[in-house]
C-alpha positions in Angstrom: 110.2 82.0 137.9 112.8 79.2 138.5 116.5 79.3 138.0 118.5 76.3 136.8 121.3 74.8 139.0 123.9 77.4 139.7 121.6 80.2 140.4 120.4 83.2 138.3 123.9 84.4 137.5 125.1 81.1 136.0 122.2 80.3 133.7 119.2 81.3 131.8 115.9 81.9 133.7 113.3 79.1 133.4 109.6 79.7 133.5 107.1 76.9 134.1 104.6 76.3 131.2 101.8 78.8 131.1 99.1 76.5 129.5 97.1 74.0 131.5 98.5 70.9 129.9 102.0 72.1 130.3 101.4 72.9 134.0 100.0 69.4 134.6 102.9 67.7 133.0 105.4 69.9 134.8 103.9 69.0 138.2 103.5 65.3 137.4 107.2 65.0 136.9 107.7 65.5 140.6 104.6 63.5 141.7 105.1 60.2 139.7 108.3 59.1 141.5 106.5 59.7 144.8 103.5 57.6 143.7 105.8 54.8 142.5 107.5 54.7 145.9 104.1 54.6 147.7 103.0 51.7 145.5 106.2 49.7 146.2 105.8 50.4 150.0 102.2 49.2 149.8 103.2 45.9 148.2 106.1 45.4 150.7 103.6 46.0 153.6 101.3 43.3 152.2 104.2 40.9 151.5 105.3 41.1 155.2 101.7 41.2 156.6 102.0 44.8 157.9 98.8 45.4 155.9 96.2 42.6 155.7 92.6 42.3 154.6 91.6 43.3 158.2 93.5 46.5 158.2 91.1 49.5 158.4 90.6 51.6 155.3 93.2 49.9 153.1 92.1 46.3 154.1 89.7 45.9 151.1 92.5 46.9 148.7 94.9 44.5 150.4 92.3 41.8 150.1 92.3 42.2 146.3 96.1 41.8 146.2 95.9 38.8 148.6 93.5 37.0 146.3 90.3 38.4 147.7 87.6 35.8 148.5 89.0 33.4 146.0 90.4 30.3 147.7 94.1 29.5 147.2 95.0 26.4 145.3 97.2 23.8 147.0 99.0 20.8 145.7 99.8 18.0 148.2 102.6 15.8 147.1 102.5 12.4 148.8 100.0 11.4 151.5 99.2 13.7 154.4 97.5 13.0 157.7 93.8 12.8 158.3 94.2 15.8 160.7 95.6 17.9 158.0 92.8 16.9 155.6 90.2 17.7 158.2 91.6 21.3 158.6 91.7 21.7 154.8 88.2 20.4 154.3 86.9 22.7 157.0 88.4 25.7 155.3 87.3 25.3 151.7 86.7 29.1 151.6 90.4 29.5 152.2 92.0 26.6 150.3 91.2 24.1 147.6 93.6 21.2 147.3 94.6 18.3 145.1 96.8 15.3 145.9 99.4 13.8 143.6 102.2 11.3 144.0 105.8 12.4 143.6 106.3 10.0 140.8 103.4 11.6 138.8 105.3 14.9 138.9 108.5 13.7 137.4 107.7 15.0 133.9 107.6 18.8 133.5 107.4 19.5 137.2 108.0 23.2 137.0 105.0 23.7 134.7 102.8 21.5 136.9 103.8 23.3 140.1 103.3 26.7 138.6 99.5 26.1 138.6 99.3 26.2 142.4 99.7 28.9 145.0 101.0 26.5 147.7 102.8 23.2 147.4 102.9 20.8 150.4 105.4 18.0 150.3 104.0 15.6 152.9 104.9 11.9 152.6 104.4 11.4 156.4 101.8 8.7 155.7 103.9 6.9 153.1 106.8 4.5 153.6 108.4 5.9 150.4 110.2 9.2 151.0 111.6 9.6 147.5 111.6 12.7 145.3 113.2 12.6 141.9 116.0 15.0 141.0 113.7 16.6 138.4 110.9 17.3 140.9 113.4 18.6 143.5 114.8 21.1 141.0 111.3 22.0 140.0 110.4 22.7 143.6 113.5 24.8 144.1 112.7 26.9 141.0 109.1 27.2 142.0 110.0 28.8 145.4 112.6 31.0 143.8 110.0 32.3 141.4 107.6 33.2 144.3 105.9 30.0 145.1 105.0 28.8 148.7 106.3 25.5 150.0 105.5 23.5 153.1 107.6 20.4 153.9 106.5 18.0 156.6 108.7 15.7 158.8 111.0 13.4 156.7 109.3 14.0 153.4 111.6 14.0 150.4 114.8 12.8 152.1 115.6 10.1 149.5 116.2 10.0 145.7 115.2 7.1 143.5 118.2 4.9 142.9 120.6 7.3 144.7 121.5 5.2 147.7 124.2 7.8 148.7 121.6 10.6 149.1 119.9 11.2 152.5 118.4 14.5 153.5 117.2 17.5 151.5 120.2 19.5 150.2 121.2 17.2 147.3 117.7 17.2 145.9 116.3 20.7 146.8 119.4 22.8 147.2 119.0 25.3 150.0 115.2 25.5 149.7 114.2 23.3 152.7 115.1 25.2 155.9 116.5 22.2 157.9 119.4 19.8 157.3 120.1 16.1 158.1 123.8 16.6 158.4 124.3 15.1 161.9 124.5 11.4 162.9 123.5 10.1 166.3 124.4 6.5 167.2 125.4 5.9 163.6 122.0 7.0 162.3 121.3 10.2 160.3 119.0 12.4 162.4 116.3 12.4 159.7 116.0 8.6 159.9 115.8 8.6 163.7 112.1 9.2 164.4 111.4 10.4 168.0 108.1 10.1 169.9 108.1 13.1 172.3 105.7 14.0 175.1 105.9 17.7 175.6 104.7 21.2 174.5 105.2 23.4 171.4 106.3 26.9 172.3 106.4 30.1 170.2 109.9 31.3 169.6 109.2 34.3 167.2 106.6 36.4 169.0 105.9 38.6 166.0 105.4 35.9 163.3 101.9 36.0 161.8 101.4 32.2 161.9 101.9 32.2 165.7 99.9 35.3 166.4 97.8 34.8 169.6 99.4 31.4 170.3 101.9 31.0 173.1 102.0 27.2 173.5 100.3 24.0 172.5 98.5 22.6 174.3 97.5 26.0 175.8 96.6 24.5 179.2 99.6 24.5 181.5 99.0 21.1 182.9 98.5 19.4 179.5 101.1 17.9 177.1 100.9 16.5 173.6 102.5 13.6 171.8 104.7 14.7 168.9 106.4 12.5 166.2 109.5 14.5 165.4 113.2 14.5 164.3 116.3 16.0 165.8 117.1 18.0 162.6 119.3 21.1 162.4 117.6 24.4 161.4 119.2 26.2 158.5 116.5 28.9 158.4 114.7 30.9 161.1 113.2 28.8 163.9 109.8 30.2 164.8 108.6 27.5 167.2 110.1 24.6 169.1 109.1 21.4 171.0 110.3 20.9 174.5 110.1 17.5 176.3 108.1 17.2 179.5 110.8 15.1 181.0 113.5 16.3 183.4 116.0 16.5 180.5 113.8 19.2 178.9 115.4 18.5 175.5 114.2 20.7 172.6 113.5 20.1 168.9 112.8 22.6 166.2 109.0 22.6 165.5 108.5 25.2 162.7 111.4 26.6 160.6 111.1 29.2 157.8 113.6 29.9 155.1 113.8 33.7 154.4 113.6 34.1 150.6 113.3 37.1 148.4 109.8 36.4 147.0 108.6 32.8 147.9 108.1 31.2 151.3 109.4 27.9 152.5 108.2 26.5 155.8 109.2 23.2 157.5 107.0 21.4 160.1 108.8 19.0 162.3 105.5 17.4 163.4 102.1 16.7 162.1 100.8 20.2 161.4 97.2 19.0 161.5 97.3 18.6 165.3 97.7 22.4 165.7 94.7 23.6 163.8 95.1 27.3 164.6 98.7 27.3 163.4 98.0 25.5 160.2 95.1 27.8 159.3 97.3 30.8 160.0 100.0 29.3 157.8 97.5 29.0 154.9 96.5 32.6 155.3 100.2 33.7 155.6 100.9 32.0 152.3 98.0 33.5 150.4 
């Protein structure tokens, strides 16, 4: 016997249904909200890599939601490095890619981008760094709708015919997690290409794409040559490059823009030279 709010004195006594169907319905009223909460928590855990396809017991379920064994689809806008292509070709079980020019995506870009799980804007092997206003807005809406974006080096810093535009904000809004708002020696920083001998170091120890990676090159006595820019992070810096010289100057290496649903990651170097990090990034964006 159950009393309504206010106790037995303030209201009529309530008896749960006596028949089987009534009893099931009565108990489900309390169970359904709990099930919904658990489902939401499960999706959140997958979204933030708390649960992955390798997690015991629930891993197979997570793999279904992550896309299972089906490779992710990637669109590369521009011309990427041979090192990146080598990584993608060696991981065809993880990713299938297609390459298009920025100009070919000027018409209906939002509809074209929506066909892909990941979009990489990489014009690092091209002299032309232009992205149209239409494509920039399409990429911005693609990420806002849950898409995954990778931007490499100085890709997309110019607009066709807009000689007053330099950098990303005017074309992509706040989507790209770095800015070109500083000028050094009368040159915008995203035009001042630097060749740096140094090491890449992990800044965010818990980030999935740097899991198990402390530095590159891993050997203490070795250094790498990075092509990079002295851009300003506007998102979360998860790795940085430090010069081997006595000055020990640092540059942002990998920056992520925290978004509600999509992911936006900026590489301030050729991501193909760090094979493990690039492969982890592809898995992170699945």
